[in-house]
All heavy atoms as TSV, in Angstrom:
chain	resi	resn	atom	element	x	y	z
A	1	MET	N	N	36.235	89.338	78.582
A	1	MET	CA	C	37.343	89.712	79.431
A	1	MET	C	C	36.807	90.107	80.802
A	1	MET	O	O	35.838	90.846	80.899
A	1	MET	CB	C	38.099	90.865	78.791
A	1	MET	CG	C	39.201	91.410	79.674
A	1	MET	SD	S	40.113	92.729	78.881
A	1	MET	CE	C	41.482	91.774	78.308
A	2	PRO	N	N	37.450	89.634	81.869
A	2	PRO	CA	C	36.990	89.976	83.222
A	2	PRO	C	C	37.157	91.465	83.516
A	2	PRO	O	O	38.055	92.118	82.994
A	2	PRO	CB	C	37.904	89.159	84.124
A	2	PRO	CG	C	38.477	88.095	83.265
A	2	PRO	CD	C	38.526	88.659	81.886
A	3	SER	N	N	36.300	91.965	84.358
A	3	SER	CA	C	36.370	93.366	84.746
A	3	SER	C	C	37.503	93.584	85.746
A	3	SER	O	O	38.017	92.637	86.355
A	3	SER	CB	C	35.052	93.805	85.368
A	3	SER	OG	O	34.876	93.171	86.624
A	4	LYS	N	N	37.863	94.852	85.929
A	4	LYS	CA	C	38.883	95.181	86.920
A	4	LYS	C	C	38.453	94.712	88.308
A	4	LYS	O	O	39.270	94.184	89.055
A	4	LYS	CB	C	39.136	96.689	86.956
A	4	LYS	CG	C	39.892	97.214	85.785
A	4	LYS	CD	C	40.296	98.681	85.888
A	4	LYS	CE	C	39.578	99.519	86.860
A	4	LYS	NZ	N	40.027	100.911	86.919
A	5	GLN	N	N	37.186	94.891	88.620
A	5	GLN	CA	C	36.696	94.491	89.937
A	5	GLN	C	C	36.803	92.980	90.125
A	5	GLN	O	O	37.155	92.503	91.202
A	5	GLN	CB	C	35.257	94.964	90.140
A	5	GLN	CG	C	35.111	96.461	90.239
A	5	GLN	CD	C	35.145	97.165	88.877
A	5	GLN	OE1	O	34.984	96.542	87.823
A	5	GLN	NE2	N	35.368	98.458	88.891
A	6	HIS	N	N	36.506	92.241	89.060
A	6	HIS	CA	C	36.604	90.782	89.125
A	6	HIS	C	C	38.058	90.366	89.330
A	6	HIS	O	O	38.358	89.493	90.152
A	6	HIS	CB	C	36.034	90.176	87.833
A	6	HIS	CG	C	35.983	88.696	87.836
A	6	HIS	ND1	N	34.819	87.993	87.973
A	6	HIS	CD2	C	36.963	87.775	87.718
A	6	HIS	CE1	C	35.087	86.706	87.942
A	6	HIS	NE2	N	36.385	86.552	87.786
A	7	LEU	N	N	38.971	90.968	88.590
A	7	LEU	CA	C	40.389	90.631	88.721
A	7	LEU	C	C	40.928	91.019	90.093
A	7	LEU	O	O	41.733	90.289	90.673
A	7	LEU	CB	C	41.189	91.298	87.609
A	7	LEU	CG	C	40.947	90.712	86.227
A	7	LEU	CD1	C	41.580	91.596	85.156
A	7	LEU	CD2	C	41.472	89.289	86.126
A	8	ALA	N	N	40.483	92.148	90.627
A	8	ALA	CA	C	40.901	92.541	91.971
A	8	ALA	C	C	40.414	91.522	92.993
A	8	ALA	O	O	41.158	91.137	93.900
A	8	ALA	CB	C	40.381	93.932	92.307
A	9	ALA	N	N	39.182	91.063	92.843
A	9	ALA	CA	C	38.636	90.062	93.764
A	9	ALA	C	C	39.418	88.754	93.664
A	9	ALA	O	O	39.701	88.119	94.687
A	9	ALA	CB	C	37.160	89.821	93.469
A	10	LEU	N	N	39.768	88.364	92.451
A	10	LEU	CA	C	40.562	87.139	92.281
A	10	LEU	C	C	41.930	87.284	92.936
A	10	LEU	O	O	42.424	86.346	93.576
A	10	LEU	CB	C	40.722	86.802	90.800
A	10	LEU	CG	C	39.468	86.299	90.101
A	10	LEU	CD1	C	39.731	86.161	88.598
A	10	LEU	CD2	C	39.023	84.974	90.675
A	11	ALA	N	N	42.553	88.446	92.786
A	11	ALA	CA	C	43.867	88.670	93.384
A	11	ALA	C	C	43.788	88.620	94.912
A	11	ALA	O	O	44.638	88.007	95.569
A	11	ALA	CB	C	44.437	90.001	92.921
A	12	VAL	N	N	42.770	89.250	95.472
A	12	VAL	CA	C	42.601	89.248	96.928
A	12	VAL	C	C	42.352	87.826	97.430
A	12	VAL	O	O	42.962	87.364	98.403
A	12	VAL	CB	C	41.454	90.195	97.346
A	12	VAL	CG1	C	41.038	89.971	98.790
A	12	VAL	CG2	C	41.876	91.636	97.122
A	13	THR	N	N	41.475	87.108	96.762
A	13	THR	CA	C	41.158	85.736	97.163
A	13	THR	C	C	42.379	84.827	97.041
A	13	THR	O	O	42.649	84.010	97.939
A	13	THR	CB	C	39.993	85.194	96.312
A	13	THR	OG1	O	38.868	86.060	96.492
A	13	THR	CG2	C	39.615	83.791	96.716
A	14	ALA	N	N	43.120	84.967	95.961
A	14	ALA	CA	C	44.317	84.141	95.765
A	14	ALA	C	C	45.368	84.454	96.823
A	14	ALA	O	O	46.061	83.557	97.318
A	14	ALA	CB	C	44.887	84.350	94.369
A	15	GLY	N	N	45.505	85.715	97.193
A	15	GLY	CA	C	46.447	86.085	98.248
A	15	GLY	C	C	46.072	85.487	99.585
A	15	GLY	O	O	46.927	84.973	100.319
A	16	ARG	N	N	44.803	85.530	99.906
A	16	ARG	CA	C	44.342	84.923	101.165
A	16	ARG	C	C	44.557	83.418	101.158
A	16	ARG	O	O	44.969	82.834	102.162
A	16	ARG	CB	C	42.867	85.235	101.383
A	16	ARG	CG	C	42.622	86.665	101.747
A	16	ARG	CD	C	41.143	86.931	101.908
A	16	ARG	NE	N	40.906	88.321	102.263
A	16	ARG	CZ	C	39.767	88.938	102.091
A	16	ARG	NH1	N	38.738	88.296	101.577
A	16	ARG	NH2	N	39.637	90.203	102.434
A	17	ASP	N	N	44.286	82.789	100.022
A	17	ASP	CA	C	44.494	81.352	99.901
A	17	ASP	C	C	45.974	81.010	100.061
A	17	ASP	O	O	46.318	80.006	100.698
A	17	ASP	CB	C	43.971	80.847	98.560
A	17	ASP	CG	C	44.084	79.344	98.435
A	17	ASP	OD1	O	43.573	78.634	99.335
A	17	ASP	OD2	O	44.694	78.873	97.456
A	18	MET	N	N	46.841	81.827	99.513
A	18	MET	CA	C	48.277	81.606	99.637
A	18	MET	C	C	48.684	81.622	101.113
A	18	MET	O	O	49.430	80.743	101.567
A	18	MET	CB	C	49.037	82.683	98.868
A	18	MET	CG	C	50.534	82.608	99.022
A	18	MET	SD	S	51.399	83.978	98.239
A	18	MET	CE	C	50.855	85.360	99.241
A	19	VAL	N	N	48.196	82.576	101.859
A	19	VAL	CA	C	48.534	82.673	103.283
A	19	VAL	C	C	48.014	81.451	104.031
A	19	VAL	O	O	48.742	80.841	104.827
A	19	VAL	CB	C	47.980	83.984	103.888
A	19	VAL	CG1	C	48.117	83.982	105.402
A	19	VAL	CG2	C	48.681	85.177	103.272
A	20	ARG	N	N	46.770	81.061	103.782
A	20	ARG	CA	C	46.202	79.884	104.464
A	20	ARG	C	C	46.990	78.623	104.124
A	20	ARG	O	O	47.248	77.793	104.995
A	20	ARG	CB	C	44.732	79.708	104.078
A	20	ARG	CG	C	43.794	80.608	104.843
A	20	ARG	CD	C	42.343	80.196	104.632
A	20	ARG	NE	N	41.925	80.370	103.252
A	20	ARG	CZ	C	41.392	81.486	102.764
A	20	ARG	NH1	N	41.213	82.523	103.550
A	20	ARG	NH2	N	41.030	81.567	101.510
A	21	THR	N	N	47.371	78.480	102.870
A	21	THR	CA	C	48.117	77.296	102.449
A	21	THR	C	C	49.483	77.264	103.119
A	21	THR	O	O	49.928	76.201	103.584
A	21	THR	CB	C	48.266	77.276	100.912
A	21	THR	OG1	O	46.963	77.268	100.335
A	21	THR	CG2	C	49.031	76.058	100.446
A	22	ALA	N	N	50.157	78.392	103.188
A	22	ALA	CA	C	51.465	78.454	103.844
A	22	ALA	C	C	51.343	78.137	105.335
A	22	ALA	O	O	52.190	77.430	105.894
A	22	ALA	CB	C	52.093	79.822	103.645
A	23	GLU	N	N	50.286	78.631	105.968
A	23	GLU	CA	C	50.074	78.328	107.380
A	23	GLU	C	C	49.828	76.843	107.598
A	23	GLU	O	O	50.302	76.265	108.567
A	23	GLU	CB	C	48.895	79.130	107.924
A	23	GLU	CG	C	49.181	80.600	108.089
A	23	GLU	CD	C	47.955	81.409	108.485
A	23	GLU	OE1	O	46.813	80.910	108.316
A	23	GLU	OE2	O	48.125	82.541	108.947
A	24	LYS	N	N	49.094	76.232	106.695
A	24	LYS	CA	C	48.717	74.825	106.841
A	24	LYS	C	C	49.856	73.869	106.496
A	24	LYS	O	O	50.067	72.877	107.187
A	24	LYS	CB	C	47.511	74.524	105.953
A	24	LYS	CG	C	46.985	73.120	106.087
A	24	LYS	CD	C	45.732	72.915	105.255
A	24	LYS	CE	C	45.220	71.505	105.405
A	24	LYS	NZ	N	44.022	71.279	104.579
A	25	HIS	N	N	50.587	74.166	105.415
A	25	HIS	CA	C	51.570	73.217	104.899
A	25	HIS	C	C	53.016	73.650	105.101
A	25	HIS	O	O	53.927	72.880	104.800
A	25	HIS	CB	C	51.337	72.991	103.397
A	25	HIS	CG	C	50.008	72.403	103.093
A	25	HIS	ND1	N	49.693	71.085	103.320
A	25	HIS	CD2	C	48.885	72.976	102.590
A	25	HIS	CE1	C	48.454	70.854	102.955
A	25	HIS	NE2	N	47.930	71.992	102.507
A	26	GLY	N	N	53.226	74.861	105.542
A	26	GLY	CA	C	54.582	75.387	105.688
A	26	GLY	C	C	54.929	76.248	104.489
A	26	GLY	O	O	54.549	75.946	103.356
A	27	ILE	N	N	55.681	77.293	104.754
A	27	ILE	CA	C	55.944	78.286	103.719
A	27	ILE	C	C	56.804	77.742	102.579
A	27	ILE	O	O	56.750	78.237	101.466
A	27	ILE	CB	C	56.560	79.551	104.342
A	27	ILE	CG1	C	56.456	80.711	103.379
A	27	ILE	CG2	C	57.984	79.310	104.798
A	27	ILE	CD1	C	56.555	82.057	104.001
A	28	HIS	N	N	57.589	76.717	102.840
A	28	HIS	CA	C	58.472	76.166	101.814
A	28	HIS	C	C	57.903	74.918	101.138
A	28	HIS	O	O	58.597	74.281	100.350
A	28	HIS	CB	C	59.844	75.860	102.409
A	28	HIS	CG	C	60.524	77.087	102.936
A	28	HIS	ND1	N	60.968	78.108	102.129
A	28	HIS	CD2	C	60.800	77.474	104.204
A	28	HIS	CE1	C	61.499	79.049	102.861
A	28	HIS	NE2	N	61.406	78.700	104.133
A	29	SER	N	N	56.651	74.597	101.422
A	29	SER	CA	C	56.039	73.401	100.849
A	29	SER	C	C	55.691	73.604	99.376
A	29	SER	O	O	55.566	74.738	98.897
A	29	SER	CB	C	54.767	73.037	101.618
A	29	SER	OG	O	53.767	74.020	101.391
A	30	ALA	N	N	55.522	72.498	98.679
A	30	ALA	CA	C	55.122	72.562	97.270
A	30	ALA	C	C	53.753	73.227	97.129
A	30	ALA	O	O	53.529	74.013	96.204
A	30	ALA	CB	C	55.102	71.162	96.665
A	31	ALA	N	N	52.858	72.942	98.048
A	31	ALA	CA	C	51.519	73.546	97.997
A	31	ALA	C	C	51.602	75.060	98.156
A	31	ALA	O	O	50.897	75.807	97.465
A	31	ALA	CB	C	50.628	72.939	99.080
A	32	ALA	N	N	52.459	75.524	99.054
A	32	ALA	CA	C	52.610	76.966	99.261
A	32	ALA	C	C	53.240	77.626	98.033
A	32	ALA	O	O	52.831	78.721	97.643
A	32	ALA	CB	C	53.448	77.239	100.501
A	33	ARG	N	N	54.208	76.958	97.418
A	33	ARG	CA	C	54.817	77.518	96.206
A	33	ARG	C	C	53.796	77.614	95.083
A	33	ARG	O	O	53.750	78.603	94.346
A	33	ARG	CB	C	56.017	76.669	95.779
A	33	ARG	CG	C	57.241	76.900	96.642
A	33	ARG	CD	C	58.491	76.294	96.023
A	33	ARG	NE	N	58.380	74.866	95.783
A	33	ARG	CZ	C	58.638	73.912	96.658
A	33	ARG	NH1	N	59.031	74.232	97.880
A	33	ARG	NH2	N	58.522	72.644	96.329
A	34	GLN	N	N	52.952	76.594	94.958
A	34	GLN	CA	C	51.923	76.621	93.922
A	34	GLN	C	C	50.911	77.736	94.200
A	34	GLN	O	O	50.513	78.468	93.286
A	34	GLN	CB	C	51.214	75.277	93.844
A	34	GLN	CG	C	50.183	75.224	92.734
A	34	GLN	CD	C	49.519	73.862	92.626
A	34	GLN	OE1	O	49.719	72.990	93.460
A	34	GLN	NE2	N	48.725	73.679	91.596
A	35	ALA	N	N	50.504	77.874	95.451
A	35	ALA	CA	C	49.553	78.933	95.809
A	35	ALA	C	C	50.174	80.309	95.567
A	35	ALA	O	O	49.491	81.235	95.113
A	35	ALA	CB	C	49.131	78.788	97.277
A	36	ALA	N	N	51.468	80.450	95.828
A	36	ALA	CA	C	52.147	81.721	95.574
A	36	ALA	C	C	52.185	82.035	94.085
A	36	ALA	O	O	52.006	83.189	93.673
A	36	ALA	CB	C	53.558	81.689	96.147
A	37	ALA	N	N	52.385	81.017	93.268
A	37	ALA	CA	C	52.404	81.220	91.815
A	37	ALA	C	C	51.029	81.664	91.315
A	37	ALA	O	O	50.926	82.559	90.467
A	37	ALA	CB	C	52.848	79.939	91.105
A	38	VAL	N	N	49.986	81.058	91.839
A	38	VAL	CA	C	48.618	81.444	91.451
A	38	VAL	C	C	48.340	82.882	91.889
A	38	VAL	O	O	47.800	83.681	91.119
A	38	VAL	CB	C	47.582	80.469	92.055
A	38	VAL	CG1	C	46.166	80.991	91.879
A	38	VAL	CG2	C	47.735	79.087	91.428
A	39	ALA	N	N	48.729	83.220	93.117
A	39	ALA	CA	C	48.512	84.578	93.621
A	39	ALA	C	C	49.293	85.588	92.788
A	39	ALA	O	O	48.785	86.683	92.492
A	39	ALA	CB	C	48.914	84.668	95.092
A	40	ASP	N	N	50.493	85.224	92.390
A	40	ASP	CA	C	51.300	86.120	91.563
A	40	ASP	C	C	50.638	86.352	90.205
A	40	ASP	O	O	50.564	87.498	89.744
A	40	ASP	CB	C	52.698	85.537	91.381
A	40	ASP	CG	C	53.596	86.455	90.570
A	40	ASP	OD1	O	53.807	87.605	90.988
A	40	ASP	OD2	O	54.082	86.004	89.511
A	41	ARG	N	N	50.147	85.294	89.591
A	41	ARG	CA	C	49.464	85.445	88.294
A	41	ARG	C	C	48.219	86.314	88.435
A	41	ARG	O	O	47.948	87.173	87.587
A	41	ARG	CB	C	49.091	84.079	87.710
A	41	ARG	CG	C	50.265	83.360	87.099
A	41	ARG	CD	C	49.859	82.190	86.244
A	41	ARG	NE	N	49.036	81.203	86.925
A	41	ARG	CZ	C	49.503	80.162	87.608
A	41	ARG	NH1	N	50.793	79.958	87.712
A	41	ARG	NH2	N	48.673	79.323	88.178
A	42	ALA	N	N	47.468	86.113	89.497
A	42	ALA	CA	C	46.254	86.906	89.716
A	42	ALA	C	C	46.601	88.373	89.944
A	42	ALA	O	O	45.943	89.263	89.396
A	42	ALA	CB	C	45.466	86.349	90.903
A	43	ALA	N	N	47.634	88.628	90.727
A	43	ALA	CA	C	48.040	90.005	90.994
A	43	ALA	C	C	48.548	90.687	89.721
A	43	ALA	O	O	48.232	91.851	89.459
A	43	ALA	CB	C	49.108	90.038	92.076
A	44	ARG	N	N	49.310	89.966	88.915
A	44	ARG	CA	C	49.827	90.535	87.668
A	44	ARG	C	C	48.686	90.845	86.692
A	44	ARG	O	O	48.708	91.875	86.012
A	44	ARG	CB	C	50.833	89.598	87.022
A	44	ARG	CG	C	52.155	89.566	87.749
A	44	ARG	CD	C	53.093	88.527	87.115
A	44	ARG	NE	N	54.263	88.340	87.902
A	44	ARG	CZ	C	55.428	88.951	87.676
A	44	ARG	NH1	N	55.531	89.797	86.663
A	44	ARG	NH2	N	56.459	88.727	88.441
A	45	ALA	N	N	47.698	89.968	86.630
A	45	ALA	CA	C	46.557	90.206	85.742
A	45	ALA	C	C	45.774	91.433	86.198
A	45	ALA	O	O	45.359	92.261	85.381
A	45	ALA	CB	C	45.650	88.982	85.694
A	46	ALA	N	N	45.581	91.557	87.513
A	46	ALA	CA	C	44.863	92.714	88.049
A	46	ALA	C	C	45.642	93.994	87.768
A	46	ALA	O	O	45.065	95.010	87.365
A	46	ALA	CB	C	44.627	92.538	89.546
A	47	GLU	N	N	46.945	93.943	87.955
A	47	GLU	CA	C	47.776	95.118	87.698
A	47	GLU	C	C	47.729	95.502	86.222
A	47	GLU	O	O	47.594	96.677	85.884
A	47	GLU	CB	C	49.218	94.825	88.117
A	47	GLU	CG	C	50.146	95.997	87.946
A	47	GLU	CD	C	51.559	95.685	88.405
A	47	GLU	OE1	O	51.717	94.917	89.362
A	47	GLU	OE2	O	52.487	96.221	87.789
A	48	ALA	N	N	47.809	94.511	85.354
A	48	ALA	CA	C	47.773	94.774	83.912
A	48	ALA	C	C	46.439	95.382	83.483
A	48	ALA	O	O	46.382	96.152	82.519
A	48	ALA	CB	C	48.037	93.484	83.133
A	49	ALA	N	N	45.380	95.036	84.200
A	49	ALA	CA	C	44.054	95.569	83.883
A	49	ALA	C	C	43.853	96.976	84.445
A	49	ALA	O	O	42.832	97.603	84.188
A	49	ALA	CB	C	42.971	94.639	84.424
A	50	GLY	N	N	44.821	97.437	85.236
A	50	GLY	CA	C	44.723	98.791	85.774
A	50	GLY	C	C	43.976	98.895	87.085
A	50	GLY	O	O	43.426	99.953	87.398
A	51	CYS	N	N	43.963	97.818	87.859
A	51	CYS	CA	C	43.276	97.876	89.150
A	51	CYS	C	C	43.913	98.933	90.044
A	51	CYS	O	O	45.129	99.105	90.057
A	51	CYS	CB	C	43.338	96.516	89.840
A	51	CYS	SG	S	42.254	95.307	89.086
A	52	THR	N	N	43.070	99.608	90.782
A	52	THR	CA	C	43.513	100.668	91.683
A	52	THR	C	C	43.406	100.197	93.132
A	52	THR	O	O	42.799	99.154	93.417
A	52	THR	CB	C	42.644	101.915	91.513
A	52	THR	OG1	O	41.304	101.584	91.923
A	52	THR	CG2	C	42.631	102.401	90.074
A	53	ALA	N	N	43.951	100.984	94.022
A	53	ALA	CA	C	43.832	100.678	95.444
A	53	ALA	C	C	42.362	100.576	95.846
A	53	ALA	O	O	41.986	99.731	96.670
A	53	ALA	CB	C	44.547	101.738	96.268
A	54	ALA	N	N	41.529	101.406	95.254
A	54	ALA	CA	C	40.093	101.362	95.558
A	54	ALA	C	C	39.480	100.034	95.114
A	54	ALA	O	O	38.610	99.490	95.808
A	54	ALA	CB	C	39.378	102.526	94.890
A	55	ASP	N	N	39.933	99.501	93.974
A	55	ASP	CA	C	39.425	98.204	93.503
A	55	ASP	C	C	39.770	97.102	94.495
A	55	ASP	O	O	38.942	96.250	94.814
A	55	ASP	CB	C	40.002	97.854	92.129
A	55	ASP	CG	C	39.561	98.807	91.040
A	55	ASP	OD1	O	38.391	99.245	91.057
A	55	ASP	OD2	O	40.391	99.106	90.163
A	56	TYR	N	N	41.023	97.115	94.985
A	56	TYR	CA	C	41.446	96.097	95.947
A	56	TYR	C	C	40.718	96.254	97.277
A	56	TYR	O	O	40.317	95.261	97.890
A	56	TYR	CB	C	42.958	96.147	96.185
A	56	TYR	CG	C	43.772	95.790	94.961
A	56	TYR	CD1	C	44.625	96.707	94.375
A	56	TYR	CD2	C	43.694	94.522	94.386
A	56	TYR	CE1	C	45.380	96.394	93.269
A	56	TYR	CE2	C	44.437	94.192	93.264
A	56	TYR	CZ	C	45.284	95.133	92.718
A	56	TYR	OH	O	46.026	94.824	91.619
A	57	ALA	N	N	40.534	97.481	97.717
A	57	ALA	CA	C	39.824	97.730	98.980
A	57	ALA	C	C	38.391	97.231	98.893
A	57	ALA	O	O	37.891	96.589	99.818
A	57	ALA	CB	C	39.853	99.219	99.309
A	58	HIS	N	N	37.752	97.496	97.779
A	58	HIS	CA	C	36.386	97.012	97.590
A	58	HIS	C	C	36.366	95.481	97.603
A	58	HIS	O	O	35.498	94.861	98.225
A	58	HIS	CB	C	35.828	97.538	96.273
A	58	HIS	CG	C	34.416	97.131	96.013
A	58	HIS	ND1	N	34.010	95.827	95.892
A	58	HIS	CD2	C	33.289	97.863	95.825
A	58	HIS	CE1	C	32.716	95.770	95.655
A	58	HIS	NE2	N	32.262	96.987	95.612
A	59	ALA	N	N	37.325	94.860	96.951
A	59	ALA	CA	C	37.392	93.396	96.912
A	59	ALA	C	C	37.602	92.819	98.303
A	59	ALA	O	O	36.992	91.813	98.674
A	59	ALA	CB	C	38.515	92.947	95.976
A	60	ARG	N	N	38.450	93.458	99.108
A	60	ARG	CA	C	38.688	92.960	100.468
A	60	ARG	C	C	37.423	93.063	101.313
A	60	ARG	O	O	37.165	92.194	102.139
A	60	ARG	CB	C	39.830	93.740	101.131
A	60	ARG	CG	C	41.191	93.308	100.653
A	60	ARG	CD	C	42.309	93.886	101.515
A	60	ARG	NE	N	42.357	95.340	101.485
A	60	ARG	CZ	C	42.954	96.055	100.536
A	60	ARG	NH1	N	43.549	95.473	99.531
A	60	ARG	NH2	N	42.952	97.374	100.610
A	61	ARG	N	N	36.646	94.117	101.101
A	61	ARG	CA	C	35.416	94.279	101.874
A	61	ARG	C	C	34.322	93.315	101.458
A	61	ARG	O	O	33.477	92.942	102.264
A	61	ARG	CB	C	34.884	95.710	101.735
A	61	ARG	CG	C	35.656	96.746	102.503
A	61	ARG	CD	C	34.922	98.079	102.514
A	61	ARG	NE	N	34.497	98.548	101.207
A	61	ARG	CZ	C	35.228	99.279	100.375
A	61	ARG	NH1	N	36.458	99.633	100.719
A	61	ARG	NH2	N	34.754	99.673	99.211
A	62	THR	N	N	34.302	92.923	100.197
A	62	THR	CA	C	33.172	92.155	99.687
A	62	THR	C	C	33.464	90.689	99.414
A	62	THR	O	O	32.540	89.935	99.117
A	62	THR	CB	C	32.641	92.786	98.382
A	62	THR	OG1	O	33.686	92.816	97.416
A	62	THR	CG2	C	32.130	94.200	98.628
A	63	HIS	N	N	34.709	90.266	99.523
A	63	HIS	CA	C	35.030	88.858	99.243
A	63	HIS	C	C	35.770	88.217	100.384
A	63	HIS	O	O	36.610	88.550	100.967
A	63	HIS	CB	C	35.840	88.717	97.975
A	63	HIS	CG	C	35.040	89.036	96.753
A	63	HIS	ND1	N	34.905	90.313	96.270
A	63	HIS	CD2	C	34.293	88.267	95.956
A	63	HIS	CE1	C	34.141	90.299	95.213
A	63	HIS	NE2	N	33.743	89.076	95.000
C-alpha cells in the first residue's frame, strides 16, 4: 500500500497535470475531463489515507 506521502505527491502531480491539460486543450475538452477524473481519484485516495496539509505542502515542495 502506498504511503501517505506518496499519495499526497500523486494528488499534487495529478492536480498540476489537470491544470496543464485544461490550459492546453480547453477546460471543457475530453482530455481535461479525463485529467480531472484522475486528479479526483488521486485526491480521494490521499484523503482516505489521512493525508494532512503538511503532507500536501511537502509534496508541493518536492515534486
